[in-house]
All heavy atoms as an XYZ file, in Angstrom:
951
protein
N      -4.696      8.098     23.985
C      -4.705      8.297     22.622
C      -3.258      8.312     22.180
O      -2.365      8.939     22.788
C      -5.423      9.677     22.330
C      -5.433      9.978     20.795
S      -6.079     11.526     20.388
C      -7.743     11.275     20.665
N      -2.997      7.734     21.073
C      -1.711      7.766     20.421
C      -1.743      8.288     19.006
O      -2.834      8.298     18.404
C      -1.102      6.286     20.400
C      -0.871      5.720     21.771
C       0.035      4.515     21.627
O       0.810      4.312     20.759
O      -0.237      3.560     22.546
N      -0.550      8.869     18.579
C      -0.524      9.401     17.322
C       0.546      8.690     16.541
O       1.526      8.149     17.068
C      -0.078     10.831     17.282
C      -1.218     11.769     17.963
C      -1.060     11.981     19.412
C      -2.187     12.299     17.266
C      -2.089     12.762     19.972
C      -3.206     13.058     17.903
C      -3.135     13.322     19.255
N       0.343      8.636     15.191
C       1.310      7.867     14.280
C       2.058      9.007     13.644
O       1.520      9.843     12.932
C       0.549      7.104     13.258
C      -0.256      5.959     13.942
C       1.581      6.512     12.251
C      -1.016      5.044     13.040
N       3.380      8.854     13.757
C       4.281      9.871     13.043
C       4.586      9.285     11.669
O       5.075      8.211     11.574
C       5.631     10.030     13.824
C       6.531     11.043     13.211
C       7.793     11.320     13.997
C       8.706     12.239     13.383
N       8.700     12.582     12.004
N       4.295     10.086     10.703
C       4.467      9.700      9.305
C       5.881      9.894      8.959
O       6.639     10.552      9.640
C       3.598     10.502      8.371
C       2.074     10.325      8.628
C       1.333     11.208      7.595
C       1.592      8.894      8.382
N       6.312      9.390      7.807
C       7.683      9.471      7.212
C       7.939     10.953      6.940
O       7.013     11.685      6.589
C       7.792      8.705      5.896
O       7.265      7.331      6.185
C       9.163      8.648      5.425
N       9.155     11.316      7.116
C       9.534     12.698      6.781
C       9.497     12.899      5.336
O       9.540     11.968      4.462
C      11.088     12.977      7.136
C      11.224     13.031      8.628
O      10.279     13.187      9.321
O      12.416     12.662      9.095
N       9.170     14.081      4.829
C       9.070     14.473      3.421
C       7.806     13.811      2.767
O       7.935     13.479      1.551
C      10.369     14.051      2.693
C      11.629     14.626      3.354
N      11.807     15.908      3.476
C      12.596     13.915      3.940
C      12.997     16.080      4.144
N      13.513     14.929      4.374
N       6.802     13.608      3.428
C       5.591     13.137      2.831
C       4.954     14.170      2.034
O       4.622     15.274      2.528
C       4.494     12.589      3.958
C       3.267     12.233      3.272
C       5.161     11.408      4.618
N       4.640     13.954      0.683
C       3.955     14.861     -0.081
C       2.463     14.730      0.137
O       1.677     15.717      0.221
C       4.339     14.671     -1.579
C       3.594     15.691     -2.452
C       4.046     15.489     -3.899
O       5.255     15.267     -4.111
O       3.168     15.569     -4.803
N       2.011     13.371      0.120
C       0.556     13.243      0.393
C       0.333     11.782      0.878
O       1.129     10.904      0.653
C      -0.186     13.444     -0.899
O       0.238     12.583     -1.892
N      -0.812     11.606      1.562
C      -1.241     10.212      1.917
C      -2.197      9.850      0.857
O      -3.166     10.514      0.585
C      -1.872     10.191      3.223
C      -0.909     10.523      4.423
C      -2.604      8.885      3.535
C      -1.467     10.627      5.744
N      -1.914      8.772      0.131
C      -2.735      8.431     -1.054
C      -3.895      7.581     -0.674
O      -4.978      7.753     -1.182
C      -1.862      7.606     -2.046
C      -0.689      8.474     -2.552
C      -1.054      9.621     -3.446
O      -1.887      9.271     -4.329
O      -0.516     10.633     -3.250
N      -3.763      6.672      0.262
C      -4.829      5.764      0.717
C      -4.334      5.031      1.971
O      -3.243      5.034      2.347
C      -5.266      4.869     -0.278
S      -3.998      3.754     -0.979
N      -5.317      4.463      2.684
C      -4.956      3.679      3.912
C      -6.048      2.672      4.156
O      -7.158      2.765      3.657
C      -4.752      4.579      5.110
C      -5.979      5.371      5.630
S      -5.616      6.119      7.142
C      -5.675      7.811      6.645
N      -5.677      1.687      4.881
C      -6.596      0.536      5.228
C      -6.165     -0.016      6.568
O      -5.005     -0.045      7.011
C      -6.608     -0.583      4.167
N      -7.239     -0.528      7.376
C      -6.980     -1.213      8.580
C      -7.288     -2.608      8.307
O      -8.064     -3.098      7.675
C      -7.960     -0.653      9.686
C      -7.754      0.873      9.893
C      -7.840     -1.503     10.932
C      -8.686      1.414     10.888
N      -6.318     -3.449      8.906
C      -6.363     -4.862      8.703
C      -7.627     -5.480      9.347
O      -8.110     -4.906     10.263
C      -5.138     -5.621      9.317
O      -5.158     -5.502     10.783
N      -8.118     -6.614      8.848
C      -9.287     -7.224      9.337
C      -9.255     -7.521     10.838
O     -10.248     -7.544     11.565
C      -9.582     -8.486      8.506
C      -8.782     -8.227      7.343
C      -7.613     -7.354      7.682
N      -7.995     -7.847     11.373
C      -7.874     -8.171     12.696
C      -7.728     -6.857     13.520
O      -7.612     -7.055     14.795
C      -6.627     -9.040     12.918
O      -5.517     -8.315     12.352
C      -6.769    -10.431     12.259
N      -7.639     -5.832     12.918
C      -7.475     -4.424     13.613
C      -6.155     -4.401     14.327
O      -5.938     -3.575     15.284
C      -8.551     -4.182     14.573
C     -10.013     -4.336     14.006
C     -10.639     -3.029     13.929
N     -12.095     -3.126     13.538
C     -12.495     -3.044     12.340
N     -11.749     -2.887     11.340
N     -13.794     -3.079     12.076
N      -5.150     -5.116     13.848
C      -3.829     -5.100     14.411
C      -2.869     -4.064     13.739
O      -1.879     -3.675     14.239
C      -3.166     -6.468     14.523
C      -3.775     -7.356     15.437
O      -4.459     -6.969     16.432
N      -3.741     -8.737     15.181
N      -3.141     -3.793     12.482
C      -2.221     -2.948     11.633
C      -3.066     -1.929     10.862
O      -4.249     -2.169     10.453
C      -1.466     -3.837     10.710
C      -0.562     -4.764     11.300
N      -0.887     -6.047     11.668
C       0.753     -4.622     11.812
C       0.133     -6.693     12.284
N       1.083     -5.783     12.324
N      -2.413     -0.888     10.508
C      -2.934      0.132      9.568
C      -1.818      0.293      8.486
O      -0.678      0.446      8.824
C      -3.290      1.460     10.251
C      -3.982      2.372      9.200
C      -2.132      2.156     10.935
C      -4.617      3.579      9.838
N      -2.324      0.232      7.270
C      -1.400      0.475      6.162
C      -1.608      1.817      5.535
O      -2.749      2.168      5.301
C      -1.619     -0.632      5.098
N      -0.593      2.592      5.420
C      -0.720      3.922      4.908
C       0.230      4.036      3.702
O       1.429      3.834      3.730
C      -0.288      5.001      6.018
C      -1.262      4.870      7.166
C      -0.372      6.432      5.332
C      -0.944      5.897      8.240
N      -0.352      4.404      2.513
C       0.357      4.540      1.309
C       0.712      6.018      1.063
O      -0.191      6.915      1.017
C      -0.501      4.021      0.148
S      -1.029      2.296      0.221
N       1.997      6.270      0.989
C       2.492      7.701      1.003
C       3.201      7.865     -0.341
O       3.920      7.051     -0.887
C       3.446      7.926      2.136
C       2.847      7.677      3.547
C       3.846      7.682      4.635
O       5.104      7.847      4.368
O       3.474      7.619      5.732
N       3.070      9.155     -0.760
C       3.868      9.696     -1.956
C       4.851     10.652     -1.358
O       4.440     11.538     -0.500
C       2.930     10.358     -2.940
C       3.675     10.828     -4.090
C       2.581     11.368     -5.116
C       3.399     11.908     -6.391
N       2.357     12.528     -7.349
N       6.139     10.456     -1.557
C       7.130     11.280     -0.974
C       7.613     12.341     -1.856
O       7.610     12.189     -3.117
C       8.343     10.444     -0.564
C       8.068      9.270      0.403
C       9.309      8.503      0.686
C       7.397      9.752      1.704
N       8.068     13.473     -1.309
C       8.629     14.545     -2.128
C       9.804     14.208     -2.755
O      10.789     13.565     -2.038
C       8.780     15.817     -1.272
C       7.483     16.477     -0.756
C       7.783     17.601      0.176
C       6.513     18.110      0.768
N       6.759     19.172      1.800
N      10.113     14.413     -3.949
C      11.460     14.317     -4.686
C      11.926     12.841     -4.618
O      13.125     12.627     -4.548
C      12.430     15.246     -4.123
C      11.999     16.690     -4.230
O      11.406     17.011     -5.196
N      12.187     17.426     -3.192
N      11.108     11.868     -4.685
C      11.471     10.500     -4.661
C      10.888      9.760     -5.882
O       9.823     10.090     -6.330
C      11.028      9.697     -3.320
C      11.735     10.255     -2.111
C      13.197      9.895     -2.051
O      13.700      9.096     -2.851
O      13.841     10.532     -1.169
N      11.536      8.668     -6.321
C      11.057      7.996     -7.512
C      10.425      6.650     -7.106
O      10.266      5.773     -7.950
C      12.267      7.650     -8.490
O      13.210      6.902     -7.768
N       9.941      6.530     -5.892
C       9.183      5.329     -5.541
C       8.041      5.725     -4.619
O       8.031      6.799     -4.070
C      10.134      4.391     -4.683
C      10.779      4.880     -3.530
C      10.208      4.890     -2.332
C      12.085      5.504     -3.563
C      10.715      5.422     -1.153
C      12.669      6.005     -2.496
C      11.976      5.988     -1.245
N       7.100      4.876     -4.481
C       6.030      4.994     -3.616
C       6.327      4.236     -2.300
O       7.044      3.262     -2.332
C       4.699      4.423     -4.192
C       4.190      5.130     -5.434
C       3.078      4.416     -6.058
C       3.787      6.562     -5.116
N       5.765      4.595     -1.180
C       6.111      3.955      0.137
C       4.832      3.472      0.776
O       3.883      4.248      0.921
C       6.866      4.922      1.027
C       7.384      4.427      2.286
C       8.394      3.392      2.141
C       7.939      5.572      3.164
N       4.841      2.283      1.086
C       3.783      1.677      1.953
C       4.323      1.387      3.382
O       5.326      0.693      3.460
C       3.244      0.387      1.323
C       2.304     -0.444      2.150
C       1.027      0.272      2.488
C       2.071     -1.755      1.541
N       3.697      1.979      4.409
C       4.132      1.801      5.720
C       3.068      1.028      6.485
O       1.935      1.329      6.362
C       4.472      3.156      6.431
C       5.751      3.723      5.992
O       6.722      2.974      5.744
N       5.765      5.078      5.978
N       3.442     -0.032      7.157
C       2.607     -0.839      7.939
C       2.810     -0.549      9.435
O       3.933     -0.772      9.869
C       2.708     -2.257      7.572
C       1.754     -3.162      8.272
C       0.366     -3.090      7.632
C       2.272     -4.627      8.186
N       1.855      0.025     10.097
C       2.029      0.391     11.518
C       1.282     -0.591     12.331
O       0.118     -0.853     12.093
C       1.531      1.817     11.810
C       2.183      2.893     11.008
C       1.755      3.304      9.761
C       3.260      3.565     11.550
C       2.411      4.305      9.060
C       3.899      4.566     10.873
C       3.541      4.880      9.594
O       4.174      5.863      8.870
N       2.011     -1.108     13.441
C       1.233     -1.963     14.367
C       0.406     -1.160     15.380
O       0.918     -0.160     15.780
N      -0.780     -1.522     15.579
C      -1.642     -0.799     16.430
C      -1.694     -1.365     17.882
O      -2.287     -0.690     18.787
C      -3.066     -0.812     15.881
C      -3.237     -0.099     14.533
C      -4.639     -0.180     13.968
C      -2.741      1.404     14.610
N      -1.185     -2.546     18.049
C      -1.096     -3.153     19.455
C       0.261     -2.853     20.035
O       1.225     -2.782     19.367
C      -1.312     -4.684     19.435
C      -2.599     -5.064     18.630
C      -3.801     -4.771     19.492
C      -5.028     -5.237     18.694
N      -6.259     -4.896     19.444
N       0.288     -2.648     21.332
C       1.539     -2.394     22.081
C       2.648     -3.339     21.787
O       3.786     -2.995     21.610
C       1.261     -2.198     23.519
N       2.327     -4.647     21.723
C       3.425     -5.683     21.563
C       3.890     -5.736     20.114
O       4.918     -6.214     19.775
C       2.863     -7.056     21.916
C       1.708     -7.588     21.087
C       1.332     -8.904     21.415
C       0.243     -9.437     20.497
N       0.179    -10.748     20.376
N       3.160     -5.032     19.136
C       3.496     -5.182     17.758
C       3.543     -3.695     17.133
O       2.900     -3.481     16.132
C       2.433     -6.033     16.916
C       2.920     -6.298     15.550
O       4.133     -6.210     15.214
O       2.025     -6.590     14.751
N       4.251     -2.831     17.864
C       4.165     -1.419     17.444
C       5.268     -1.035     16.427
O       5.397      0.089     16.098
C       4.271     -0.581     18.695
O       5.495     -0.799     19.348
N       5.955     -2.072     15.877
C       7.045     -1.745     14.898
C       6.379     -1.206     13.534
O       5.178     -1.443     13.256
C       7.867     -2.899     14.636
C       7.125     -4.016     13.883
C       7.970     -5.233     13.437
O       8.033     -6.160     14.296
O       8.676     -5.225     12.457
N       7.212     -0.572     12.798
C       6.826     -0.024     11.448
C       7.562     -0.850     10.447
O       8.805     -1.004     10.522
C       7.118      1.428     11.340
C       6.489      2.262     12.501
C       6.689      1.910      9.993
C       7.027      3.675     12.516
N       6.813     -1.364      9.467
C       7.488     -2.057      8.325
C       7.263     -1.093      7.084
O       6.289     -0.589      6.851
C       6.781     -3.395      8.090
C       6.918     -4.405      9.128
C       6.220     -5.711      8.941
C       6.498     -6.683      9.976
N       5.840     -7.977      9.714
N       8.385     -1.017      6.329
C       8.384     -0.150      5.170
C       8.463     -1.067      3.935
O       9.255     -1.989      3.850
C       9.658      0.790      5.199
C       9.725      1.548      6.432
N       8.906      2.730      6.668
C      10.454      1.448      7.524
C       9.204      3.169      7.797
N      10.137      2.469      8.395
N       7.692     -0.727      2.917
C       7.790     -1.291      1.631
C       8.002     -0.289      0.631
O       7.107      0.598      0.399
C       6.441     -2.115      1.285
C       6.110     -3.135      2.205
C       5.383     -2.905      3.332
C       6.496     -4.509      1.947
C       5.062     -3.963      4.250
C       6.130     -5.548      2.787
C       5.463     -5.279      3.986
N       9.059     -0.208     -0.100
C       9.423      0.698     -1.145
C       8.987     -0.019     -2.448
O       9.469     -1.037     -2.819
C      10.868      1.014     -1.247
C      11.373      1.883     -0.109
C      12.813      2.193     -0.365
C      13.297      3.081      0.864
N      14.710      3.404      0.724
N       8.079      0.660     -3.141
C       7.528      0.082     -4.334
C       8.099      0.852     -5.464
O       7.947      1.999     -5.642
C       5.975      0.123     -4.381
C       5.272     -0.411     -3.134
C       3.802     -0.171     -3.177
C       5.627     -1.893     -2.935
N       8.815      0.037     -6.395
C       9.560      0.801     -7.458
C       8.649      1.260     -8.598
O       7.455      0.764     -8.697
C      10.446     -0.380     -8.118
C       9.709     -1.644     -7.647
C       8.985     -1.302     -6.387
N       9.079      2.309     -9.260
C       8.320      2.881    -10.385
C       8.874      2.450    -11.644
O      10.098      2.173    -11.764
C       8.407      4.412    -10.320
C       7.750      4.980     -9.079
C       6.362      4.586     -8.949
O       5.507      4.924     -9.741
N       6.015      3.835     -7.930
N       8.043      2.209    -12.589
C       8.511      1.815    -13.912
C       8.565      2.953    -14.934
O       9.340      2.885    -15.841
C       7.574      0.688    -14.517
O       6.269      1.173    -14.530
C       7.655     -0.469    -13.639
N       7.811      3.910    -14.762
C       7.811      5.084    -15.584
C       7.867      6.341    -14.783
O       8.675      6.507    -13.856
C       6.508      5.094    -16.524
C       6.433      4.018    -17.466
C       5.286      4.035    -18.377
O       4.759      5.119    -18.520
O       4.863      2.969    -18.810
N       7.042      7.277    -14.989
C       6.913      8.572    -14.197
C       6.340      8.172    -12.851
O       5.881      7.125    -12.578
C       5.958      9.498    -14.823
C       6.427      9.988    -16.214
C       5.336     10.849    -16.846
C       5.538     11.015    -18.304
N       4.450     11.724    -18.918
N       6.285      9.198    -11.918
C       5.873      8.951    -10.577
C       4.407      8.632    -10.653
O       3.545      9.288    -11.354
C       5.958     10.352     -9.832
C       5.445     10.265     -8.372
C       6.303      9.457     -7.533
O       7.426      9.071     -7.823
N       5.820      9.298     -6.242
N       4.038      7.528    -10.113
C       2.788      7.046    -10.120
C       2.119      7.344     -8.732
O       2.808      7.956     -7.910
C       2.687      5.477    -10.327
O       1.413      4.972    -10.452
N       0.839      6.988     -8.519
C       0.169      7.262     -7.279
C      -0.520      5.937     -6.883
O      -0.801      5.079     -7.710
C      -0.945      8.313     -7.450
O      -1.820      7.899     -8.465
C      -0.256      9.664     -7.833
N      -0.716      5.874     -5.511
C      -1.559      4.746     -5.066
C      -3.069      5.143     -5.306
O      -3.430      6.296     -5.089
C      -1.368      4.591     -3.586
C      -0.149      3.912     -3.196
C       0.916      4.597     -2.588
C      -0.051      2.541     -3.340
C       2.046      3.908     -2.150
C       1.115      1.867     -2.930
C       2.166      2.517     -2.350
N      -3.869      4.204     -5.607
C      -5.299      4.385     -5.678
C      -6.040      3.686     -4.598
O      -7.061      4.120     -4.150
C      -5.769      4.004     -7.080
C      -5.105      4.828     -8.184
C      -5.806      4.542     -9.587
C      -7.160      5.191     -9.679
N      -7.668      4.926    -11.072
N      -5.550      2.490     -4.217
C      -6.217      1.663     -3.215
C      -5.240      0.700     -2.562
O      -4.291      0.225     -3.246
C      -7.483      1.036     -3.772
N      -5.707      0.213     -1.474
C      -5.001     -0.910     -0.822
C      -6.082     -1.743      0.007
O      -7.047     -1.194      0.446
C      -3.942     -0.515      0.217
C      -3.210     -1.724      0.776
C      -4.444      0.449      1.257
C      -1.990     -1.398      1.541
N      -5.860     -3.071     -0.007
C      -6.841     -3.903      0.780
C      -6.041     -5.073      1.357
O      -5.069     -5.611      0.756
C      -7.875     -4.461     -0.194
N      -6.498     -5.463      2.553
C      -5.932     -6.707      3.120
C      -6.892     -7.869      2.728
O      -7.996     -7.709      2.581
C      -5.975     -6.518      4.750
C      -4.907     -5.663      5.195
C      -5.219     -4.332      5.403
C      -3.693     -6.094      5.524
C      -4.264     -3.442      5.955
C      -2.744     -5.277      6.119
C      -3.044     -3.892      6.275
N      -6.246     -9.042      2.694
C      -7.048    -10.254      2.438
C      -7.813    -10.519      3.711
O      -7.241    -10.605      4.826
C      -6.131    -11.467      2.124
N      -9.146    -10.648      3.696
C      -9.998    -10.876      4.920
C      -9.621    -12.050      5.686
O      -9.614    -12.070      6.863
C     -11.397    -10.789      4.384
C     -11.335    -10.968      2.886
C      -9.960    -10.663      2.504
N      -9.383    -13.245      5.052
C      -9.184    -14.405      5.720
C      -7.741    -14.704      6.101
O      -7.285    -15.494      6.930
C      -9.656    -15.650      4.946
O      -9.116    -15.684      3.695
N      -6.829    -14.007      5.392
C      -5.352    -14.083      5.577
C      -4.809    -12.632      5.644
O      -4.225    -12.151      4.690
C      -4.711    -14.884      4.388
C      -5.027    -16.255      4.339
C      -4.296    -17.114      5.359
O      -3.128    -16.783      5.743
N      -4.895    -18.177      5.779
N      -4.946    -11.917      6.796
C      -4.499    -10.501      6.827
C      -3.036    -10.230      6.703
O      -2.618     -9.161      6.690
C      -5.112    -10.037      8.157
C      -5.348    -11.237      8.990
C      -5.604    -12.421      7.978
N      -2.254    -11.356      6.572
C      -0.806    -11.130      6.356
C      -0.557    -10.749      4.892
O       0.595    -10.424      4.467
C      -0.028    -12.361      6.741
C      -0.219    -13.524      5.866
C       0.701    -14.731      6.357
C       0.717    -15.856      5.319
N       1.679    -16.854      5.707
N      -1.611    -10.894      4.052
C      -1.455    -10.527      2.569
C      -2.232     -9.259      2.298
O      -3.276     -8.922      2.857
C      -1.966    -11.667      1.651
C      -1.226    -12.921      1.863
C      -1.847    -14.041      2.331
C       0.065    -13.043      1.464
C      -1.174    -15.257      2.555
C       0.747    -14.202      1.500
C       0.130    -15.310      2.048
O       0.777    -16.472      2.251
N      -1.645     -8.405      1.410
C      -2.246     -7.176      0.976
C      -2.081     -7.037     -0.484
O      -1.232     -7.550     -1.159
C      -1.727     -6.001      1.725
N      -2.881     -6.139     -1.086
C      -2.843     -5.831     -2.440
C      -2.908     -4.332     -2.671
O      -3.823     -3.723     -2.026
C      -3.982     -6.496     -3.178
S      -3.942     -6.200     -4.986
N      -2.019     -3.779     -3.397
C      -2.135     -2.325     -3.711
C      -2.377     -2.116     -5.161
O      -1.909     -2.856     -6.066
C      -0.670     -1.644     -3.516
S      -0.173     -1.746     -1.775
N      -3.173     -1.048     -5.549
C      -3.471     -0.639     -6.883
C      -2.842      0.779     -7.115
O      -2.946      1.647     -6.266
C      -4.926     -0.557     -7.015
C      -5.470     -0.033     -8.288
C      -5.239     -0.964     -9.494
C      -6.896      0.250     -8.213
N      -1.985      0.834     -8.131
C      -1.364      2.091     -8.448
C      -2.139      2.706     -9.614
O      -2.709      2.032    -10.469
C       0.138      1.960     -8.799
O       0.316      1.298    -10.037
C       0.908      1.336     -7.645
N      -1.916      4.069     -9.802
C      -2.614      4.769    -10.847
C      -1.791      4.966    -12.080
O      -0.785      4.289    -12.286
N      -2.033      6.055    -12.767
C      -1.440      6.471    -13.950
C       0.055      6.759    -13.655
O       0.426      7.283    -12.631
C      -2.110      7.590    -14.627
C      -3.377      7.292    -15.155
C      -4.030      8.428    -15.845
O      -3.279      9.268    -16.534
O      -5.207      8.591    -15.863
N       0.989      6.572    -14.499
C       0.873      5.912    -15.794
C       1.045      4.331    -15.747
O       0.889      3.691    -16.840
C       1.929      6.443    -16.656
C       3.010      6.712    -15.685
C       2.338      7.017    -14.403
N       1.354      3.776    -14.679
C       1.737      2.399    -14.544
C       0.523      1.373    -14.470
O       0.659      0.345    -15.016
C       2.612      2.155    -13.385
C       3.912      2.963    -13.390
O       4.409      3.242    -14.538
O       4.469      3.283    -12.371
N      -0.381      1.681    -13.759
C      -1.597      0.764    -13.473
C      -1.165     -0.631    -13.204
O      -1.122     -1.507    -14.031
C      -2.569      0.833    -14.718
C      -3.139      2.128    -14.969
N      -4.027      2.761    -14.250
C      -2.865      3.054    -16.103
C      -4.365      3.935    -14.744
N      -3.719      4.118    -15.852
N      -0.706     -0.778    -11.952
C      -0.197     -2.042    -11.479
C      -0.954     -2.516    -10.256
O      -1.491     -1.770     -9.429
C       1.281     -1.896    -11.070
C       2.185     -1.582    -12.125
C       3.669     -1.415    -11.612
O       3.840     -0.975    -10.486
N       4.586     -1.869    -12.416
N      -1.045     -3.877    -10.163
C      -1.458     -4.493     -8.908
C      -0.264     -5.105     -8.303
O       0.451     -5.928     -8.896
C      -2.522     -5.666     -9.173
C      -3.798     -5.218     -9.872
S      -4.886     -4.390     -8.708
C      -5.367     -5.715     -7.685
N      -0.021     -4.732     -7.038
C       1.136     -5.163     -6.341
C       0.697     -5.975     -5.174
O      -0.076     -5.559     -4.311
C       2.043     -4.075     -5.765
C       2.389     -3.191     -6.989
C       3.229     -4.509     -5.042
C       3.041     -1.838     -6.710
N       1.100     -7.289     -5.075
C       0.689     -8.216     -4.047
C       1.825     -8.337     -3.048
O       3.010     -8.571     -3.470
C       0.259     -9.534     -4.574
C      -0.806     -9.514     -5.631
C      -0.505     -9.278     -7.045
C      -2.133     -9.547     -5.127
C      -1.649     -9.149     -7.812
C      -3.171     -9.442     -6.119
C      -3.047     -9.284     -7.430
N       1.461     -8.179     -1.770
C       2.500     -8.173     -0.710
C       2.245     -9.196      0.411
O       1.079     -9.600      0.705
C       2.518     -6.860     -0.039
C       2.726     -5.670     -0.835
C       2.336     -4.372     -0.075
C       4.171     -5.554     -1.323
N       3.343     -9.830      0.922
C       3.350    -10.642      2.103
C       3.766     -9.793      3.205
O       4.991     -9.542      3.399
C       4.231    -11.874      1.869
C       4.142    -12.830      3.118
O       3.646    -12.445      4.197
O       4.476    -14.010      2.954
N       2.842     -9.267      4.021
C       3.181     -8.264      5.083
C       4.035     -9.042      6.092
O       4.951     -8.435      6.674
C       1.805     -7.854      5.747
C       0.973     -7.174      4.661
C       2.056     -7.034      6.982
C       1.482     -5.889      4.216
N       3.766    -10.215      6.496
C       4.523    -10.941      7.519
C       5.970    -11.069      7.195
O       6.792    -11.216      8.109
C       3.883    -12.329      7.826
O       3.999    -13.152      6.676
N       6.288    -11.224      5.921
C       7.719    -11.434      5.544
C       8.367    -10.106      4.950
O       9.436    -10.143      4.481
C       7.830    -12.470      4.523
C       7.484    -13.828      5.113
C       7.778    -14.999      4.248
N       7.547    -16.251      4.878
C       7.031    -17.267      4.251
N       6.752    -17.221      2.973
N       6.785    -18.362      4.905
N       7.613     -9.052      4.942
C       8.010     -7.811      4.414
C       8.540     -7.870      2.998
O       9.678     -7.385      2.740
C       9.096     -7.132      5.391
O       8.531     -6.904      6.570
N       7.832     -8.460      2.139
C       8.306     -8.654      0.767
C       7.064     -8.644     -0.176
O       6.026     -8.976      0.161
C       9.167     -9.831      0.580
C       8.362    -11.147      0.754
C       9.373    -12.395      0.697
N       8.607    -13.646      0.741
C       8.305    -14.394     -0.168
N       8.825    -14.207     -1.348
N       7.648    -15.482      0.057
N       7.435     -8.320     -1.451
C       6.476     -8.354     -2.530
C       6.327     -9.791     -3.050
O       7.360    -10.478     -3.104
N       5.192    -10.179     -3.408
C       4.950    -11.427     -3.946
C       4.897    -11.431     -5.482
O       5.361    -12.287     -6.155
C       3.667    -12.058     -3.417
C       3.616    -12.352     -1.925
C       2.187    -12.840     -1.511
C       4.763    -13.478     -1.596
N       4.153    -10.425     -6.028
C       4.032    -10.339     -7.456
C       3.564     -8.855     -7.818
O       2.986     -8.190     -7.021
C       3.060    -11.318     -7.949
N       3.934     -8.523     -9.052
C       3.488     -7.309     -9.617
C       2.832     -7.580    -10.920
O       3.321     -8.332    -11.793
C       4.672     -6.341     -9.909
C       4.112     -5.072    -10.606
C       5.286     -5.933     -8.580
N       1.571     -7.114    -11.179
C       0.885     -7.375    -12.372
C       0.518     -6.076    -13.032
O      -0.129     -5.229    -12.436
C      -0.407     -8.090    -12.038
O      -1.243     -8.301    -13.232
N       1.007     -5.861    -14.275
C       0.732     -4.651    -15.035
C      -0.548     -4.917    -15.835
O      -0.755     -5.996    -16.277
C       1.832     -4.293    -16.046
C       3.106     -3.968    -15.246
O       3.092     -3.295    -14.397
N       4.276     -4.469    -15.808
N      -1.321     -3.944    -15.930
C      -2.535     -4.085    -16.721
C      -2.750     -2.862    -17.646
O      -2.549     -1.747    -17.107
C      -3.782     -4.452    -15.940
C      -4.199     -3.477    -14.927
C      -5.206     -2.473    -15.223
C      -3.633     -3.514    -13.613
C      -5.570     -1.575    -14.200
C      -4.032     -2.602    -12.681
C      -5.003     -1.594    -12.920
N      -3.181     -3.146    -18.822
C      -3.458     -1.961    -19.677
C      -4.755     -2.273    -20.414
O      -4.866     -3.073    -21.342
C      -2.384     -1.772    -20.708
O      -2.139     -2.963    -21.503
N      -5.798     -1.689    -19.818
C      -7.115     -1.904    -20.316
C      -7.719     -0.428    -20.652
O      -7.227      0.507    -20.017
C      -8.044     -2.625    -19.460
C      -8.162     -1.935    -18.058
C      -7.577     -4.025    -19.217
C      -9.152     -2.536    -17.113
N      -8.601     -0.360    -21.472
C      -9.303      0.929    -21.658
C      -9.871      1.358    -20.426
O     -10.467      0.565    -19.714
C     -10.331      0.822    -22.846
C      -9.685      0.611    -24.251
C     -10.744      0.595    -25.246
O     -11.741      1.433    -25.194
O     -10.552     -0.180    -26.195
N      -9.864      2.719    -20.168
C     -10.451      3.340    -19.005
C      -9.888      2.723    -17.683
O     -10.658      2.730    -16.747
C     -11.974      3.026    -19.039
C     -12.602      3.696    -20.257
O     -12.190      4.708    -20.799
N     -13.600      3.045    -20.846
N      -8.637      2.392    -17.777
C      -8.009      1.855    -16.425
C      -8.058      2.891    -15.380
O      -8.069      2.629    -14.212
C      -6.614      1.425    -16.764
N      -8.018      4.276    -15.743
C      -8.079      5.295    -14.801
C      -9.389      5.293    -14.016
O      -9.441      5.955    -12.960
C      -7.814      6.643    -15.405
C      -8.878      7.207    -16.365
C      -8.725      6.625    -17.740
O      -7.951      5.738    -18.045
N      -9.533      7.190    -18.689
N     -10.374      4.639    -14.480
C     -11.663      4.606    -13.761
C     -11.616      3.580    -12.628
O     -12.599      3.576    -11.777
C     -12.834      4.346    -14.740
C     -13.038      5.542    -15.663
C     -14.124      5.221    -16.671
O     -14.684      4.080    -16.701
N     -14.360      6.154    -17.576
N     -10.698      2.662    -12.556
C     -10.600      1.683    -11.445
C     -10.088      2.370    -10.269
O      -9.062      2.964    -10.281
C      -9.768      0.585    -11.895
C     -10.215     -0.171    -13.170
C      -9.574     -0.460    -10.684
C      -9.338     -1.231    -13.746
N     -10.758      2.310     -9.165
C     -10.462      3.126     -7.984
C     -10.368      2.266     -6.740
O     -10.058      2.813     -5.698
C     -11.352      4.249     -7.837
O     -12.667      3.859     -7.637
N     -10.808      0.948     -6.717
C     -10.817      0.150     -5.515
C     -10.203     -1.206     -5.882
O     -10.218     -1.654     -7.021
C     -12.205      0.045     -4.939
O     -12.976     -0.643     -5.852
C     -12.819      1.318     -4.550
N      -9.864     -1.861     -4.768
C      -9.317     -3.236     -4.901
C      -9.944     -4.001     -3.656
O     -10.085     -3.373     -2.572
C      -7.856     -3.284     -4.949
C      -7.225     -2.711     -3.652
C      -7.411     -4.683     -5.143
N     -10.328     -5.246     -3.868
C     -10.839     -5.967     -2.759
C     -10.601     -7.510     -3.046
O     -10.358     -7.992     -4.148
C     -12.378     -5.764     -2.591
O     -13.067     -6.248     -3.661
N     -10.648     -8.224     -1.962
C     -10.509     -9.740     -1.981
C     -11.880    -10.328     -1.777
O     -12.752     -9.735     -1.071
C      -9.622    -10.194     -0.795
C      -8.135     -9.977     -1.020
C      -7.551     -8.741     -0.632
C      -7.314    -10.933     -1.523
C      -6.204     -8.606     -0.721
C      -5.996    -10.791     -1.720
C      -5.451     -9.580     -1.332
O      -4.087     -9.431     -1.482
N     -12.048    -11.537     -2.331
C     -13.303    -12.307     -2.043
C     -12.856    -13.644     -1.601
O     -11.845    -14.141     -1.831
C     -14.216    -12.398     -3.353
O     -13.368    -13.065     -4.355
C     -14.669    -11.065     -3.773
N     -13.811    -14.349     -0.944
C     -13.532    -15.639     -0.376
C     -13.672    -16.637     -1.464
O     -14.555    -16.568     -2.241
C     -14.329    -15.988      0.803
C     -14.206    -15.130      1.945
N     -12.993    -14.515      2.250
C     -15.040    -14.671      2.920
C     -13.144    -13.791      3.413
N     -14.405    -13.904      3.743
């Protein structure tokens, strides 16, 4: 059995997801006294045990993660959903450790959106 050591100064774990290939686990963390959200990608296989960090910038007040999902047919891509006040969809290329796009949305009852998923 192995344990994953989280980042120092974690205030809370907002959400997590396991990749469709079961090679990685993504953990979305809110840090104490920081102005950004942190997504850590942990390798679950011995040969790929490195940790990749994605600092996601904030546009207003401290936001929270609501959900994360991996693309089922292309697990190198992931999508994060943030909560109030920003309500953003953040698309990531996990293999290159970079963001692809950020989409802001402002719809009525946006706070009721709580999951994100990919379809084929």
